[in-house]
PDB file of all heavy atoms in Angstrom:
ATOM      1  N   MET A   1     168.212-191.293  53.142  1.00  0.00           N
ATOM      2  CA  MET A   1     167.784-192.388  53.981  1.00  0.00           C
ATOM      3  C   MET A   1     166.254-192.343  54.046  1.00  0.00           C
ATOM      4  O   MET A   1     165.667-191.290  54.214  1.00  0.00           O
ATOM      5  CB  MET A   1     168.395-192.239  55.370  1.00  0.00           C
ATOM      6  CG  MET A   1     167.932-193.269  56.343  1.00  0.00           C
ATOM      7  SD  MET A   1     168.682-193.127  57.979  1.00  0.00           S
ATOM      8  CE  MET A   1     170.391-193.124  57.588  1.00  0.00           C
ATOM      9  N   THR A   2     165.685-193.488  53.944  1.00  0.00           N
ATOM     10  CA  THR A   2     164.228-193.576  54.025  1.00  0.00           C
ATOM     11  C   THR A   2     163.807-193.890  55.456  1.00  0.00           C
ATOM     12  O   THR A   2     164.625-194.315  56.283  1.00  0.00           O
ATOM     13  CB  THR A   2     163.686-194.673  53.099  1.00  0.00           C
ATOM     14  OG1 THR A   2     164.115-195.949  53.597  1.00  0.00           O
ATOM     15  CG2 THR A   2     164.146-194.469  51.660  1.00  0.00           C
ATOM     16  N   LEU A   3     162.537-193.729  55.715  1.00  0.00           N
ATOM     17  CA  LEU A   3     162.001-194.050  57.035  1.00  0.00           C
ATOM     18  C   LEU A   3     162.199-195.524  57.356  1.00  0.00           C
ATOM     19  O   LEU A   3     162.493-195.881  58.504  1.00  0.00           O
ATOM     20  CB  LEU A   3     160.521-193.672  57.105  1.00  0.00           C
ATOM     21  CG  LEU A   3     159.836-193.822  58.452  1.00  0.00           C
ATOM     22  CD1 LEU A   3     160.549-193.002  59.524  1.00  0.00           C
ATOM     23  CD2 LEU A   3     158.385-193.401  58.350  1.00  0.00           C
ATOM     24  N   ASP A   4     162.098-196.381  56.367  1.00  0.00           N
ATOM     25  CA  ASP A   4     162.297-197.818  56.588  1.00  0.00           C
ATOM     26  C   ASP A   4     163.749-198.144  56.937  1.00  0.00           C
ATOM     27  O   ASP A   4     164.014-199.117  57.638  1.00  0.00           O
ATOM     28  CB  ASP A   4     161.876-198.613  55.347  1.00  0.00           C
ATOM     29  CG  ASP A   4     160.374-198.589  55.124  1.00  0.00           C
ATOM     30  OD1 ASP A   4     159.621-198.381  56.097  1.00  0.00           O
ATOM     31  OD2 ASP A   4     159.950-198.777  53.956  1.00  0.00           O
ATOM     32  N   GLU A   5     164.682-197.339  56.459  1.00  0.00           N
ATOM     33  CA  GLU A   5     166.112-197.574  56.733  1.00  0.00           C
ATOM     34  C   GLU A   5     166.552-197.013  58.084  1.00  0.00           C
ATOM     35  O   GLU A   5     167.605-197.391  58.603  1.00  0.00           O
ATOM     36  CB  GLU A   5     166.962-196.938  55.629  1.00  0.00           C
ATOM     37  CG  GLU A   5     166.767-197.568  54.272  1.00  0.00           C
ATOM     38  CD  GLU A   5     167.391-196.754  53.148  1.00  0.00           C
ATOM     39  OE1 GLU A   5     167.457-195.515  53.263  1.00  0.00           O
ATOM     40  OE2 GLU A   5     167.815-197.380  52.165  1.00  0.00           O
ATOM     41  N   LEU A   6     165.748-196.140  58.644  1.00  0.00           N
ATOM     42  CA  LEU A   6     166.123-195.453  59.878  1.00  0.00           C
ATOM     43  C   LEU A   6     166.391-196.393  61.052  1.00  0.00           C
ATOM     44  O   LEU A   6     167.412-196.236  61.725  1.00  0.00           O
ATOM     45  CB  LEU A   6     165.061-194.419  60.242  1.00  0.00           C
ATOM     46  CG  LEU A   6     165.372-193.543  61.445  1.00  0.00           C
ATOM     47  CD1 LEU A   6     166.661-192.779  61.270  1.00  0.00           C
ATOM     48  CD2 LEU A   6     164.212-192.605  61.700  1.00  0.00           C
ATOM     49  N   PRO A   7     165.548-197.379  61.358  1.00  0.00           N
ATOM     50  CA  PRO A   7     165.836-198.241  62.516  1.00  0.00           C
ATOM     51  C   PRO A   7     167.194-198.945  62.430  1.00  0.00           C
ATOM     52  O   PRO A   7     167.921-199.003  63.423  1.00  0.00           O
ATOM     53  CB  PRO A   7     164.684-199.251  62.513  1.00  0.00           C
ATOM     54  CG  PRO A   7     163.568-198.530  61.831  1.00  0.00           C
ATOM     55  CD  PRO A   7     164.237-197.689  60.782  1.00  0.00           C
ATOM     56  N   ALA A   8     167.554-199.434  61.252  1.00  0.00           N
ATOM     57  CA  ALA A   8     168.849-200.111  61.100  1.00  0.00           C
ATOM     58  C   ALA A   8     169.999-199.121  61.279  1.00  0.00           C
ATOM     59  O   ALA A   8     171.021-199.447  61.903  1.00  0.00           O
ATOM     60  CB  ALA A   8     168.942-200.793  59.741  1.00  0.00           C
ATOM     61  N   ALA A   9     169.841-197.912  60.756  1.00  0.00           N
ATOM     62  CA  ALA A   9     170.892-196.901  60.897  1.00  0.00           C
ATOM     63  C   ALA A   9     171.074-196.521  62.362  1.00  0.00           C
ATOM     64  O   ALA A   9     172.198-196.369  62.835  1.00  0.00           O
ATOM     65  CB  ALA A   9     170.551-195.682  60.054  1.00  0.00           C
ATOM     66  N   LEU A  10     169.988-196.361  63.085  1.00  0.00           N
ATOM     67  CA  LEU A  10     170.082-196.030  64.508  1.00  0.00           C
ATOM     68  C   LEU A  10     170.726-197.164  65.301  1.00  0.00           C
ATOM     69  O   LEU A  10     171.526-196.915  66.203  1.00  0.00           O
ATOM     70  CB  LEU A  10     168.703-195.708  65.072  1.00  0.00           C
ATOM     71  CG  LEU A  10     168.104-194.383  64.602  1.00  0.00           C
ATOM     72  CD1 LEU A  10     166.654-194.276  65.067  1.00  0.00           C
ATOM     73  CD2 LEU A  10     168.926-193.211  65.082  1.00  0.00           C
ATOM     74  N   ALA A  11     170.402-198.390  64.948  1.00  0.00           N
ATOM     75  CA  ALA A  11     170.988-199.544  65.638  1.00  0.00           C
ATOM     76  C   ALA A  11     172.484-199.649  65.375  1.00  0.00           C
ATOM     77  O   ALA A  11     173.246-200.100  66.235  1.00  0.00           O
ATOM     78  CB  ALA A  11     170.284-200.825  65.205  1.00  0.00           C
ATOM     79  N   ALA A  12     172.919-199.218  64.201  1.00  0.00           N
ATOM     80  CA  ALA A  12     174.331-199.305  63.827  1.00  0.00           C
ATOM     81  C   ALA A  12     175.146-198.113  64.322  1.00  0.00           C
ATOM     82  O   ALA A  12     176.374-198.133  64.242  1.00  0.00           O
ATOM     83  CB  ALA A  12     174.453-199.421  62.309  1.00  0.00           C
ATOM     84  N   ALA A  13     174.505-197.093  64.834  1.00  0.00           N
ATOM     85  CA  ALA A  13     175.213-195.884  65.250  1.00  0.00           C
ATOM     86  C   ALA A  13     176.149-196.170  66.415  1.00  0.00           C
ATOM     87  O   ALA A  13     175.850-196.973  67.294  1.00  0.00           O
ATOM     88  CB  ALA A  13     174.205-194.816  65.657  1.00  0.00           C
ATOM     89  N   ASP A  14     177.300-195.516  66.394  1.00  0.00           N
ATOM     90  CA  ASP A  14     178.277-195.621  67.477  1.00  0.00           C
ATOM     91  C   ASP A  14     178.023-194.453  68.424  1.00  0.00           C
ATOM     92  O   ASP A  14     178.502-193.344  68.220  1.00  0.00           O
ATOM     93  CB  ASP A  14     179.687-195.563  66.902  1.00  0.00           C
ATOM     94  CG  ASP A  14     180.772-195.714  67.951  1.00  0.00           C
ATOM     95  OD1 ASP A  14     180.495-195.494  69.153  1.00  0.00           O
ATOM     96  OD2 ASP A  14     181.907-196.050  67.568  1.00  0.00           O
ATOM     97  N   ARG A  15     177.250-194.690  69.459  1.00  0.00           N
ATOM     98  CA  ARG A  15     176.822-193.606  70.334  1.00  0.00           C
ATOM     99  C   ARG A  15     177.976-192.945  71.084  1.00  0.00           C
ATOM    100  O   ARG A  15     177.936-191.745  71.368  1.00  0.00           O
ATOM    101  CB  ARG A  15     175.759-194.105  71.293  1.00  0.00           C
ATOM    102  CG  ARG A  15     174.424-194.307  70.575  1.00  0.00           C
ATOM    103  CD  ARG A  15     173.356-194.892  71.485  1.00  0.00           C
ATOM    104  NE  ARG A  15     172.042-194.850  70.902  1.00  0.00           N
ATOM    105  CZ  ARG A  15     171.619-195.623  69.923  1.00  0.00           C
ATOM    106  NH1 ARG A  15     172.435-196.512  69.386  1.00  0.00           N
ATOM    107  NH2 ARG A  15     170.384-195.536  69.452  1.00  0.00           N
ATOM    108  N   VAL A  16     179.012-193.689  71.407  1.00  0.00           N
ATOM    109  CA  VAL A  16     180.167-193.101  72.105  1.00  0.00           C
ATOM    110  C   VAL A  16     180.909-192.155  71.161  1.00  0.00           C
ATOM    111  O   VAL A  16     181.221-191.016  71.525  1.00  0.00           O
ATOM    112  CB  VAL A  16     181.107-194.210  72.638  1.00  0.00           C
ATOM    113  CG1 VAL A  16     182.388-193.615  73.184  1.00  0.00           C
ATOM    114  CG2 VAL A  16     180.396-195.038  73.697  1.00  0.00           C
ATOM    115  N   LYS A  17     181.166-192.618  69.947  1.00  0.00           N
ATOM    116  CA  LYS A  17     181.846-191.763  68.960  1.00  0.00           C
ATOM    117  C   LYS A  17     180.982-190.554  68.629  1.00  0.00           C
ATOM    118  O   LYS A  17     181.491-189.426  68.547  1.00  0.00           O
ATOM    119  CB  LYS A  17     182.145-192.559  67.689  1.00  0.00           C
ATOM    120  CG  LYS A  17     182.835-191.751  66.625  1.00  0.00           C
ATOM    121  CD  LYS A  17     183.086-192.572  65.370  1.00  0.00           C
ATOM    122  CE  LYS A  17     183.657-191.706  64.264  1.00  0.00           C
ATOM    123  NZ  LYS A  17     183.696-192.388  62.986  1.00  0.00           N
ATOM    124  N   ASP A  18     179.696-190.770  68.424  1.00  0.00           N
ATOM    125  CA  ASP A  18     178.799-189.670  68.080  1.00  0.00           C
ATOM    126  C   ASP A  18     178.764-188.621  69.189  1.00  0.00           C
ATOM    127  O   ASP A  18     178.760-187.421  68.918  1.00  0.00           O
ATOM    128  CB  ASP A  18     177.390-190.188  67.792  1.00  0.00           C
ATOM    129  CG  ASP A  18     177.332-191.059  66.551  1.00  0.00           C
ATOM    130  OD1 ASP A  18     178.259-190.995  65.720  1.00  0.00           O
ATOM    131  OD2 ASP A  18     176.354-191.811  66.407  1.00  0.00           O
ATOM    132  N   ALA A  19     178.764-189.053  70.435  1.00  0.00           N
ATOM    133  CA  ALA A  19     178.768-188.110  71.560  1.00  0.00           C
ATOM    134  C   ALA A  19     180.081-187.342  71.605  1.00  0.00           C
ATOM    135  O   ALA A  19     180.088-186.134  71.893  1.00  0.00           O
ATOM    136  CB  ALA A  19     178.533-188.850  72.871  1.00  0.00           C
ATOM    137  N   ALA A  20     181.192-188.008  71.311  1.00  0.00           N
ATOM    138  CA  ALA A  20     182.487-187.329  71.302  1.00  0.00           C
ATOM    139  C   ALA A  20     182.534-186.263  70.214  1.00  0.00           C
ATOM    140  O   ALA A  20     183.054-185.160  70.431  1.00  0.00           O
ATOM    141  CB  ALA A  20     183.612-188.343  71.113  1.00  0.00           C
ATOM    142  N   ILE A  21     181.987-186.577  69.047  1.00  0.00           N
ATOM    143  CA  ILE A  21     181.929-185.592  67.962  1.00  0.00           C
ATOM    144  C   ILE A  21     181.066-184.415  68.388  1.00  0.00           C
ATOM    145  O   ILE A  21     181.461-183.253  68.257  1.00  0.00           O
ATOM    146  CB  ILE A  21     181.396-186.236  66.666  1.00  0.00           C
ATOM    147  CG1 ILE A  21     182.415-187.228  66.118  1.00  0.00           C
ATOM    148  CG2 ILE A  21     181.067-185.168  65.627  1.00  0.00           C
ATOM    149  CD1 ILE A  21     181.882-188.101  64.986  1.00  0.00           C
ATOM    150  N   ARG A  22     179.887-184.708  68.912  1.00  0.00           N
ATOM    151  CA  ARG A  22     178.980-183.645  69.363  1.00  0.00           C
ATOM    152  C   ARG A  22     179.666-182.754  70.392  1.00  0.00           C
ATOM    153  O   ARG A  22     179.596-181.523  70.311  1.00  0.00           O
ATOM    154  CB  ARG A  22     177.724-184.268  69.970  1.00  0.00           C
ATOM    155  CG  ARG A  22     176.728-183.247  70.494  1.00  0.00           C
ATOM    156  CD  ARG A  22     175.789-183.836  71.507  1.00  0.00           C
ATOM    157  NE  ARG A  22     176.517-184.301  72.678  1.00  0.00           N
ATOM    158  CZ  ARG A  22     176.247-185.428  73.330  1.00  0.00           C
ATOM    159  NH1 ARG A  22     175.268-186.220  72.945  1.00  0.00           N
ATOM    160  NH2 ARG A  22     176.945-185.793  74.379  1.00  0.00           N
ATOM    161  N   ASP A  23     180.365-183.352  71.338  1.00  0.00           N
ATOM    162  CA  ASP A  23     180.994-182.589  72.409  1.00  0.00           C
ATOM    163  C   ASP A  23     182.182-181.766  71.918  1.00  0.00           C
ATOM    164  O   ASP A  23     182.567-180.786  72.558  1.00  0.00           O
ATOM    165  CB  ASP A  23     181.427-183.517  73.541  1.00  0.00           C
ATOM    166  CG  ASP A  23     180.242-184.156  74.249  1.00  0.00           C
ATOM    167  OD1 ASP A  23     179.096-183.675  74.063  1.00  0.00           O
ATOM    168  OD2 ASP A  23     180.458-185.141  74.983  1.00  0.00           O
ATOM    169  N   SER A  24     182.772-182.144  70.778  1.00  0.00           N
ATOM    170  CA  SER A  24     183.911-181.396  70.243  1.00  0.00           C
ATOM    171  C   SER A  24     183.484-180.189  69.412  1.00  0.00           C
ATOM    172  O   SER A  24     184.305-179.315  69.119  1.00  0.00           O
ATOM    173  CB  SER A  24     184.787-182.317  69.380  1.00  0.00           C
ATOM    174  OG  SER A  24     184.199-182.558  68.100  1.00  0.00           O
ATOM    175  N   LEU A  25     182.217-180.104  69.041  1.00  0.00           N
ATOM    176  CA  LEU A  25     181.776-179.049  68.127  1.00  0.00           C
ATOM    177  C   LEU A  25     181.921-177.633  68.682  1.00  0.00           C
ATOM    178  O   LEU A  25     182.358-176.737  67.944  1.00  0.00           O
ATOM    179  CB  LEU A  25     180.357-179.324  67.648  1.00  0.00           C
ATOM    180  CG  LEU A  25     180.229-180.541  66.720  1.00  0.00           C
ATOM    181  CD1 LEU A  25     178.778-180.739  66.319  1.00  0.00           C
ATOM    182  CD2 LEU A  25     181.116-180.426  65.500  1.00  0.00           C
ATOM    183  N   PRO A  26     181.597-177.347  69.944  1.00  0.00           N
ATOM    184  CA  PRO A  26     181.788-175.964  70.416  1.00  0.00           C
ATOM    185  C   PRO A  26     183.238-175.490  70.280  1.00  0.00           C
ATOM    186  O   PRO A  26     183.490-174.359  69.853  1.00  0.00           O
ATOM    187  CB  PRO A  26     181.353-176.019  71.880  1.00  0.00           C
ATOM    188  CG  PRO A  26     180.391-177.160  71.934  1.00  0.00           C
ATOM    189  CD  PRO A  26     180.930-178.174  70.947  1.00  0.00           C
ATOM    190  N   GLU A  27     184.190-176.343  70.606  1.00  0.00           N
ATOM    191  CA  GLU A  27     185.599-175.975  70.473  1.00  0.00           C
ATOM    192  C   GLU A  27     185.971-175.776  69.001  1.00  0.00           C
ATOM    193  O   GLU A  27     186.706-174.855  68.652  1.00  0.00           O
ATOM    194  CB  GLU A  27     186.477-177.058  71.096  1.00  0.00           C
ATOM    195  CG  GLU A  27     187.952-176.721  71.090  1.00  0.00           C
ATOM    196  CD  GLU A  27     188.786-177.768  71.816  1.00  0.00           C
ATOM    197  OE1 GLU A  27     188.292-178.381  72.776  1.00  0.00           O
ATOM    198  OE2 GLU A  27     189.936-177.950  71.391  1.00  0.00           O
ATOM    199  N   ARG A  28     185.436-176.632  68.140  1.00  0.00           N
ATOM    200  CA  ARG A  28     185.711-176.503  66.707  1.00  0.00           C
ATOM    201  C   ARG A  28     185.112-175.211  66.151  1.00  0.00           C
ATOM    202  O   ARG A  28     185.745-174.521  65.355  1.00  0.00           O
ATOM    203  CB  ARG A  28     185.173-177.710  65.951  1.00  0.00           C
ATOM    204  CG  ARG A  28     185.941-178.992  66.240  1.00  0.00           C
ATOM    205  CD  ARG A  28     185.261-180.189  65.583  1.00  0.00           C
ATOM    206  NE  ARG A  28     185.931-181.421  65.868  1.00  0.00           N
ATOM    207  CZ  ARG A  28     186.945-181.921  65.137  1.00  0.00           C
ATOM    208  NH1 ARG A  28     187.371-181.281  64.087  1.00  0.00           N
ATOM    209  NH2 ARG A  28     187.501-183.060  65.476  1.00  0.00           N
ATOM    210  N   PHE A  29     183.891-174.876  66.568  1.00  0.00           N
ATOM    211  CA  PHE A  29     183.283-173.627  66.123  1.00  0.00           C
ATOM    212  C   PHE A  29     184.097-172.435  66.618  1.00  0.00           C
ATOM    213  O   PHE A  29     184.282-171.454  65.899  1.00  0.00           O
ATOM    214  CB  PHE A  29     181.834-173.505  66.603  1.00  0.00           C
ATOM    215  CG  PHE A  29     180.844-174.128  65.674  1.00  0.00           C
ATOM    216  CD1 PHE A  29     180.187-175.295  66.024  1.00  0.00           C
ATOM    217  CD2 PHE A  29     180.558-173.557  64.438  1.00  0.00           C
ATOM    218  CE1 PHE A  29     179.262-175.880  65.168  1.00  0.00           C
ATOM    219  CE2 PHE A  29     179.636-174.130  63.576  1.00  0.00           C
ATOM    220  CZ  PHE A  29     178.985-175.295  63.944  1.00  0.00           C
ATOM    221  N   ALA A  30     184.589-172.485  67.843  1.00  0.00           N
ATOM    222  CA  ALA A  30     185.374-171.388  68.403  1.00  0.00           C
ATOM    223  C   ALA A  30     186.684-171.184  67.644  1.00  0.00           C
ATOM    224  O   ALA A  30     187.213-170.070  67.606  1.00  0.00           O
ATOM    225  CB  ALA A  30     185.656-171.647  69.878  1.00  0.00           C
ATOM    226  N   ALA A  31     187.195-172.233  67.030  1.00  0.00           N
ATOM    227  CA  ALA A  31     188.451-172.140  66.282  1.00  0.00           C
ATOM    228  C   ALA A  31     188.262-171.562  64.884  1.00  0.00           C
ATOM    229  O   ALA A  31     189.242-171.234  64.213  1.00  0.00           O
ATOM    230  CB  ALA A  31     189.103-173.525  66.186  1.00  0.00           C
ATOM    231  N   LEU A  32     187.020-171.412  64.442  1.00  0.00           N
ATOM    232  CA  LEU A  32     186.769-170.840  63.129  1.00  0.00           C
ATOM    233  C   LEU A  32     187.072-169.343  63.152  1.00  0.00           C
ATOM    234  O   LEU A  32     187.046-168.715  64.205  1.00  0.00           O
ATOM    235  CB  LEU A  32     185.302-171.061  62.727  1.00  0.00           C
ATOM    236  CG  LEU A  32     184.894-172.486  62.384  1.00  0.00           C
ATOM    237  CD1 LEU A  32     183.383-172.559  62.183  1.00  0.00           C
ATOM    238  CD2 LEU A  32     185.618-172.995  61.150  1.00  0.00           C
ATOM    239  N   PRO A  33     187.318-168.765  61.975  1.00  0.00           N
ATOM    240  CA  PRO A  33     187.537-167.315  61.921  1.00  0.00           C
ATOM    241  C   PRO A  33     186.304-166.553  62.415  1.00  0.00           C
ATOM    242  O   PRO A  33     185.212-167.114  62.514  1.00  0.00           O
ATOM    243  CB  PRO A  33     187.775-167.035  60.435  1.00  0.00           C
ATOM    244  CG  PRO A  33     187.882-168.342  59.745  1.00  0.00           C
ATOM    245  CD  PRO A  33     187.392-169.394  60.669  1.00  0.00           C
ATOM    246  N   ALA A  34     186.474-165.270  62.672  1.00  0.00           N
ATOM    247  CA  ALA A  34     185.386-164.439  63.203  1.00  0.00           C
ATOM    248  C   ALA A  34     184.145-164.464  62.315  1.00  0.00           C
ATOM    249  O   ALA A  34     183.025-164.472  62.816  1.00  0.00           O
ATOM    250  CB  ALA A  34     185.864-163.011  63.395  1.00  0.00           C
ATOM    251  N   ASN A  35     184.321-164.474  61.030  1.00  0.00           N
ATOM    252  CA  ASN A  35     183.203-164.509  60.088  1.00  0.00           C
ATOM    253  C   ASN A  35     183.394-165.693  59.141  1.00  0.00           C
ATOM    254  O   ASN A  35     183.789-165.510  57.981  1.00  0.00           O
ATOM    255  CB  ASN A  35     183.119-163.190  59.293  1.00  0.00           C
ATOM    256  CG  ASN A  35     182.788-162.028  60.177  1.00  0.00           C
ATOM    257  OD1 ASN A  35     181.782-162.055  60.873  1.00  0.00           O
ATOM    258  ND2 ASN A  35     183.632-161.011  60.179  1.00  0.00           N
ATOM    259  N   PRO A  36     183.129-166.907  59.633  1.00  0.00           N
ATOM    260  CA  PRO A  36     183.398-168.087  58.805  1.00  0.00           C
ATOM    261  C   PRO A  36     182.497-168.127  57.574  1.00  0.00           C
ATOM    262  O   PRO A  36     181.341-167.704  57.612  1.00  0.00           O
ATOM    263  CB  PRO A  36     183.092-169.260  59.738  1.00  0.00           C
ATOM    264  CG  PRO A  36     182.133-168.708  60.731  1.00  0.00           C
ATOM    265  CD  PRO A  36     182.504-167.262  60.897  1.00  0.00           C
ATOM    266  N   THR A  37     183.066-168.642  56.503  1.00  0.00           N
ATOM    267  CA  THR A  37     182.279-168.849  55.291  1.00  0.00           C
ATOM    268  C   THR A  37     181.532-170.173  55.422  1.00  0.00           C
ATOM    269  O   THR A  37     181.821-170.990  56.314  1.00  0.00           O
ATOM    270  CB  THR A  37     183.186-168.921  54.054  1.00  0.00           C
ATOM    271  OG1 THR A  37     184.025-170.086  54.168  1.00  0.00           O
ATOM    272  CG2 THR A  37     184.047-167.663  53.917  1.00  0.00           C
ATOM    273  N   VAL A  38     180.618-170.398  54.518  1.00  0.00           N
ATOM    274  CA  VAL A  38     179.918-171.685  54.480  1.00  0.00           C
ATOM    275  C   VAL A  38     180.939-172.796  54.281  1.00  0.00           C
ATOM    276  O   VAL A  38     180.857-173.849  54.920  1.00  0.00           O
ATOM    277  CB  VAL A  38     178.845-171.686  53.374  1.00  0.00           C
ATOM    278  CG1 VAL A  38     178.290-173.076  53.163  1.00  0.00           C
ATOM    279  CG2 VAL A  38     177.742-170.706  53.697  1.00  0.00           C
ATOM    280  N   ASP A  39     181.919-172.563  53.420  1.00  0.00           N
ATOM    281  CA  ASP A  39     182.948-173.578  53.179  1.00  0.00           C
ATOM    282  C   ASP A  39     183.735-173.888  54.450  1.00  0.00           C
ATOM    283  O   ASP A  39     184.096-175.043  54.698  1.00  0.00           O
ATOM    284  CB  ASP A  39     183.903-173.130  52.072  1.00  0.00           C
ATOM    285  CG  ASP A  39     183.252-173.122  50.704  1.00  0.00           C
ATOM    286  OD1 ASP A  39     182.233-173.828  50.512  1.00  0.00           O
ATOM    287  OD2 ASP A  39     183.765-172.423  49.810  1.00  0.00           O
ATOM    288  N   ASP A  40     184.025-172.867  55.264  1.00  0.00           N
ATOM    289  CA  ASP A  40     184.721-173.085  56.538  1.00  0.00           C
ATOM    290  C   ASP A  40     183.915-174.007  57.444  1.00  0.00           C
ATOM    291  O   ASP A  40     184.453-174.936  58.051  1.00  0.00           O
ATOM    292  CB  ASP A  40     184.950-171.763  57.278  1.00  0.00           C
ATOM    293  CG  ASP A  40     185.944-170.839  56.605  1.00  0.00           C
ATOM    294  OD1 ASP A  40     186.831-171.314  55.868  1.00  0.00           O
ATOM    295  OD2 ASP A  40     185.821-169.612  56.832  1.00  0.00           O
ATOM    296  N   VAL A  41     182.625-173.736  57.544  1.00  0.00           N
ATOM    297  CA  VAL A  41     181.763-174.520  58.431  1.00  0.00           C
ATOM    298  C   VAL A  41     181.611-175.949  57.904  1.00  0.00           C
ATOM    299  O   VAL A  41     181.673-176.913  58.673  1.00  0.00           O
ATOM    300  CB  VAL A  41     180.391-173.843  58.609  1.00  0.00           C
ATOM    301  CG1 VAL A  41     179.456-174.703  59.439  1.00  0.00           C
ATOM    302  CG2 VAL A  41     180.567-172.481  59.258  1.00  0.00           C
ATOM    303  N   VAL A  42     181.450-176.093  56.596  1.00  0.00           N
ATOM    304  CA  VAL A  42     181.329-177.431  56.004  1.00  0.00           C
ATOM    305  C   VAL A  42     182.607-178.224  56.249  1.00  0.00           C
ATOM    306  O   VAL A  42     182.563-179.391  56.654  1.00  0.00           O
ATOM    307  CB  VAL A  42     181.004-177.335  54.496  1.00  0.00           C
ATOM    308  CG1 VAL A  42     181.164-178.689  53.817  1.00  0.00           C
ATOM    309  CG2 VAL A  42     179.600-176.795  54.289  1.00  0.00           C
ATOM    310  N   GLU A  43     183.763-177.613  56.026  1.00  0.00           N
ATOM    311  CA  GLU A  43     185.031-178.319  56.246  1.00  0.00           C
ATOM    312  C   GLU A  43     185.211-178.677  57.712  1.00  0.00           C
ATOM    313  O   GLU A  43     185.680-179.765  58.042  1.00  0.00           O
ATOM    314  CB  GLU A  43     186.208-177.482  55.752  1.00  0.00           C
ATOM    315  CG  GLU A  43     187.551-178.129  55.998  1.00  0.00           C
ATOM    316  CD  GLU A  43     187.690-179.558  55.485  1.00  0.00           C
ATOM    317  OE1 GLU A  43     187.090-179.903  54.445  1.00  0.00           O
ATOM    318  OE2 GLU A  43     188.401-180.369  56.129  1.00  0.00           O
ATOM    319  N   MET A  44     184.837-177.782  58.623  1.00  0.00           N
ATOM    320  CA  MET A  44     184.921-178.086  60.050  1.00  0.00           C
ATOM    321  C   MET A  44     184.060-179.298  60.395  1.00  0.00           C
ATOM    322  O   MET A  44     184.478-180.199  61.106  1.00  0.00           O
ATOM    323  CB  MET A  44     184.481-176.867  60.862  1.00  0.00           C
ATOM    324  CG  MET A  44     184.562-177.016  62.375  1.00  0.00           C
ATOM    325  SD  MET A  44     183.145-177.790  63.202  1.00  0.00           S
ATOM    326  CE  MET A  44     181.779-176.828  62.621  1.00  0.00           C
ATOM    327  N   ASN A  45     182.862-179.328  59.846  1.00  0.00           N
ATOM    328  CA  ASN A  45     181.960-180.443  60.113  1.00  0.00           C
ATOM    329  C   ASN A  45     182.513-181.740  59.537  1.00  0.00           C
ATOM    330  O   ASN A  45     182.458-182.790  60.179  1.00  0.00           O
ATOM    331  CB  ASN A  45     180.571-180.133  59.534  1.00  0.00           C
ATOM    332  CG  ASN A  45     179.540-181.126  59.984  1.00  0.00           C
ATOM    333  OD1 ASN A  45     179.476-181.446  61.166  1.00  0.00           O
ATOM    334  ND2 ASN A  45     178.728-181.586  59.072  1.00  0.00           N
ATOM    335  N   ARG A  46     183.024-181.679  58.318  1.00  0.00           N
ATOM    336  CA  ARG A  46     183.604-182.887  57.707  1.00  0.00           C
ATOM    337  C   ARG A  46     184.801-183.381  58.506  1.00  0.00           C
ATOM    338  O   ARG A  46     184.961-184.592  58.718  1.00  0.00           O
ATOM    339  CB  ARG A  46     183.994-182.603  56.265  1.00  0.00           C
ATOM    340  CG  ARG A  46     182.811-182.461  55.364  1.00  0.00           C
ATOM    341  CD  ARG A  46     183.213-182.137  53.954  1.00  0.00           C
ATOM    342  NE  ARG A  46     182.034-182.064  53.092  1.00  0.00           N
ATOM    343  CZ  ARG A  46     182.025-181.510  51.900  1.00  0.00           C
ATOM    344  NH1 ARG A  46     183.116-180.966  51.390  1.00  0.00           N
ATOM    345  NH2 ARG A  46     180.911-181.491  51.196  1.00  0.00           N
ATOM    346  N   ALA A  47     185.630-182.464  58.959  1.00  0.00           N
ATOM    347  CA  ALA A  47     186.801-182.847  59.749  1.00  0.00           C
ATOM    348  C   ALA A  47     186.380-183.502  61.064  1.00  0.00           C
ATOM    349  O   ALA A  47     187.037-184.434  61.532  1.00  0.00           O
ATOM    350  CB  ALA A  47     187.683-181.620  60.014  1.00  0.00           C
ATOM    351  N   ALA A  48     185.303-183.037  61.655  1.00  0.00           N
ATOM    352  CA  ALA A  48     184.826-183.609  62.913  1.00  0.00           C
ATOM    353  C   ALA A  48     184.400-185.062  62.735  1.00  0.00           C
ATOM    354  O   ALA A  48     184.471-185.852  63.666  1.00  0.00           O
ATOM    355  CB  ALA A  48     183.646-182.788  63.445  1.00  0.00           C
ATOM    356  N   HIS A  49     183.977-185.418  61.548  1.00  0.00           N
ATOM    357  CA  HIS A  49     183.464-186.769  61.291  1.00  0.00           C
ATOM    358  C   HIS A  49     184.476-187.695  60.639  1.00  0.00           C
ATOM    359  O   HIS A  49     184.154-188.840  60.329  1.00  0.00           O
ATOM    360  CB  HIS A  49     182.198-186.689  60.436  1.00  0.00           C
ATOM    361  CG  HIS A  49     181.051-186.111  61.191  1.00  0.00           C
ATOM    362  ND1 HIS A  49     180.822-184.752  61.285  1.00  0.00           N
ATOM    363  CD2 HIS A  49     180.090-186.704  61.925  1.00  0.00           C
ATOM    364  CE1 HIS A  49     179.764-184.554  62.026  1.00  0.00           C
ATOM    365  NE2 HIS A  49     179.296-185.694  62.427  1.00  0.00           N
ATOM    366  N   ARG A  50     185.700-187.233  60.464  1.00  0.00           N
ATOM    367  CA  ARG A  50     186.732-188.108  59.859  1.00  0.00           C
ATOM    368  C   ARG A  50     187.296-189.048  60.875  1.00  0.00           C
ATOM    369  O   ARG A  50     187.344-188.860  62.019  1.00  0.00           O
ATOM    370  CB  ARG A  50     187.850-187.275  59.260  1.00  0.00           C
ATOM    371  CG  ARG A  50     187.467-186.631  57.987  1.00  0.00           C
ATOM    372  CD  ARG A  50     188.645-185.990  57.292  1.00  0.00           C
ATOM    373  NE  ARG A  50     188.131-185.151  56.240  1.00  0.00           N
ATOM    374  CZ  ARG A  50     188.300-183.828  56.157  1.00  0.00           C
ATOM    375  NH1 ARG A  50     189.041-183.207  57.035  1.00  0.00           N
ATOM    376  NH2 ARG A  50     187.766-183.149  55.191  1.00  0.00           N
TER     377      ARG A  50
END
């Protein structure tokens, strides 16, 4: 994304959904194994945004 594209992207953002995703992350991180791999963290993040 370029700096010129940023205002339109921010205007299109779903702030309620984004806040819900943000608020779910601590619980999602807690559900990961004790020593998560990079792949575990990436998949957790992708799942949060589906």
